[in-house]
Structures are given as structure tokens and as C-alpha cells.
C-alpha angles and dihedrals in degrees: 000000000000139000093279091058091050092051094042096241123149119255093244104050094175121072115251092233092068110081131180113270110244117227117245111255115257117248109250112233115208117226109245118241119263097032122101121237094244094052092047091050090053097047096038092215093299111143114246122256094232122058111265136191115281112259090229089064095054096071094034111129121217119247113277094241093056121083111198123195135166122227135185102236135168123244140182129218119225090208089069124072100200096070093235114185117218132173133229140158115275127195110233120198116199091341095296113138117222118252134202135055126322109288094233095048090089090071092063102104122176134185119248105235117198117239125211134197130229092255091052091049094051092046104040113006107053115129127175090218094054134050125215092247093054091048092050090049091049094053092045090054091045090056093044098048099031096244095307092152095184089061091040091054089050092051096040113111099218124055104266128152123234091249092054092050092049093047093051093048094049094045093051092046092049092049092051093049093049093045094050097043119092090219136008091244092065092065098030092107095048111116093232090054099037096048111032119196115255113203097191093049092049092051091047089050093052092046092051090046092052090049091052093047093048095053120119126228091260092053092048091051090049091051091051090052091051091050091049091050092048090052091050091050091049091052092049091051092050091050092049090047091054092050093046096054096075090046092052091049091053092047093050091050091051092049090051091053092050091050092052092050092051117105112251113248095021113101126170119201129170090237092060094055119088114221128192114265093244094058104037112094111248099241092172091061093049096044093089093048094049092046091053091049093049089055088069091073088197122106107154115094094351137112094242093105093051091052091048091051091049091048093050092047096044093104094048126081127246092255091053092049090053090050090052091052091046089052091051090051091049089053091052094248121135119237090238123036115250092221104032100195122152096264093045092049091049091051091046093053092046090053090050091052092049092049090050090050090049092052090049090051089052090053091050092049091051090048093051092047092051091048092050093048090051090053092049093048093048094068095074096072145347098229113075092210095058113105113241099212099047118114125216115260121192120242094245091057095040098047099094093045094050093048091049091051091049092051091051091051091050091052091052092049091049092049089056091051098243117122115228112256133182091248092062094048121097117238110263116249119240117255133204091254091058094058 
């Protein structure tokens, strides 16, 4: 008796229709010819990373007329100067020994180092910072170690830096080439002449490289953020430049039309117009401030432009400054330049001064027009209280009207409780009948 009998479950709890899924048979991979079973089991049929011999060449049989044997033979290498004899296995075909130099001797490449004589050294190569013995040692090491200056600096007897050794080698080689050439054009394409060695640039390059390699993860992340922000700013500037081009074209067309409509010989400039002393900006007072600000020689991301604007607007009122800013906005010009370089800031300040002069000229024109109108209006009568549009009416026609007006005034005075007296009456105007 088991648990199924206690629980009352049938013996076969799974339906007979459900059968176990059979696994698909694995595809049998045949081992390629020429590869041992152990190697194929290790690699699993994966191709090697390095190029290998084609499997078809492994079982390839030599031609029947060739008899191949392997022999242990000595050889010499032409790259060595000590005639050292070494041994290796050599493939012999039909008993014929191979001839020629060692097959790997062709990879022995050396640098051609220029040699100089004592006369050339005394004539062209003298240097107060270097002795002849140090120069000879340098060129011997350069020939020995194939211009590997790090190794040369390690083997050099005196304490010289890698940059000093390079500079001395290049200067001596250039002097020898120029001295031996018939003309400078013959050696113009030589690498030592075409690309001279720059010590300061090499030191700066190594310093920058050491700074980059010594950066932490936080500094690298900060640099990436700066580059992303710079890219975003560049894209915004390109977009704004594209939108400003049509506006500049329209403005240039309008300026050309105004120039054509202008009368020849009549030019109006702010410098030719005389302004009252209370309105003209005191440029002499601001000269020292502007000069001190120009000594900064820094315009990008500084407050120099704001101080220059304040100095140029110091003589104007707050209302005038607001009108200048409103004029700039009407012209489609931002209050602060988008690229505040020195030239842009100078043009911006000049435009502000011209707008301020133009507003002052407007004020003067309005003042002169009001003064002229007051002179024209003053010719109608001497008394300021006399109406200008009133016509003369004779006394005989105006009698009824004047008596009616007097009676109305008397009624008003009586209503207020004050008796009319002679002191409160106005003096009567003289009429034509009284004369």
C-alpha cells in the first residue's frame, strides 16, 4: 500500500495519450580528413583563429619521380657578423642541397646612419652644449640600436633626455645633408629636411599624453559631458545661422533701397549733428572706463561687455536706455551678442551709441517743432486769455446776449448768498463804441 492508495488516486496518474517527447537526433558531423581525433575533439569543429594548412595538403602525396628526404644540416646567417654556425632540418629533393642565403635573413632591416669626418664636424657640427665625444657616442649607439632612443638614453653615459638626444641627432644629420648637397633642392624631399624635429612640440605632446593617461573615470566622464555640450552648442549655432541668413538678405535689400533714394551730396552722420550738452553722452568721462575694460583682452564668457554697455549708457536716463533696448528688439538684434568676440562687441557698442544719438536727435526735432508752433500761434493776439477762434460782434447785436449772461451770473451769486459787489466784478472790456 502506497500513497496513491491512501489518497485514492489511480495507479497511472498521467493519461496514456501523453507520451514523452523524443529528442531530435543530433546531426552527426564527420571528422575531416587529416585531423586527428583528439585535436578534433578539443576544437569541436571550430575553425582556428590563425590560418592553417589546408586539409587537402596534409594527405597529398609527392610526385612519384621526386624523392624527398630531411637532413640535419648547418647554416649561417648573413645578418650576423660572427659567422655563427647553427643547425636545422632541411628538406632535400632528389639529393640536391639548397643553396643561397638563410631564408629569414631578408627580414634583417637596419637604418642607414650618416657618418661625418673630423673636418665636417669642425666646420658644420660644433655645438657649445655638446662635445665631440658625446656626439660620436650618440651616433655609435644610434647605429647599434637602430634609432631606438629610449634604449640609447638608457645606455648613454651622460645624463641626457630622450628629446635632447633626438634633437642632436636630427640637427647633425640635417647639417651633413645640407653641407654635402650641391643645392637645397636636391635634399628638399628627404624626411630629415622635410619634417624637422620640434623639441617643444614633442615635450608638449608627451605632457598631454601623460595627462590623458592619468585621468580618472570621473574626469573622463566630465570630459565626455563637455564634448556633448559643445556639440549641442555647435548645432544650435548652425541652426541660428541658417535662420539668420534670410533676415540678413532682407535687411541688406532694404539698406540698398534707402541708399538709392538718398539725395547725392547730402549725408547725415551723427558726428555732424550738434546736440545740447545735457543730452550728448559724455564720452570723455567714459574714456578711462572703456580703456580699462579693453585692457582685459577677454570677451568670451566675461562681464566686460555688460560693463562697457553700462559705461556708454551712464549719461542717459533709464527711460532712454529702455527705448534703446526696444529699438534693438524691433530691429531683430539680441540685447547681448551670441558670439561676443572683440569685433562683435565693438560693433554692438557702436550700434548702441548710434541709436542713442538718433533718439536724442528725435527729441531735438520735437523740441524745435514745438517751439516753432508756439511762435506761429502767438501772432493772433497779445493776451494769452483771448480766444483765437472768436469773431468780433458789435455792441448793438451783442447787447441782449451780454445782459442775459449778466443776469445769470447775478442769480448764481444770489444763490450762494453773497451780494454782488464791485470788487467781485470783472473789469469791462472796451468796445468799439467806447473809442
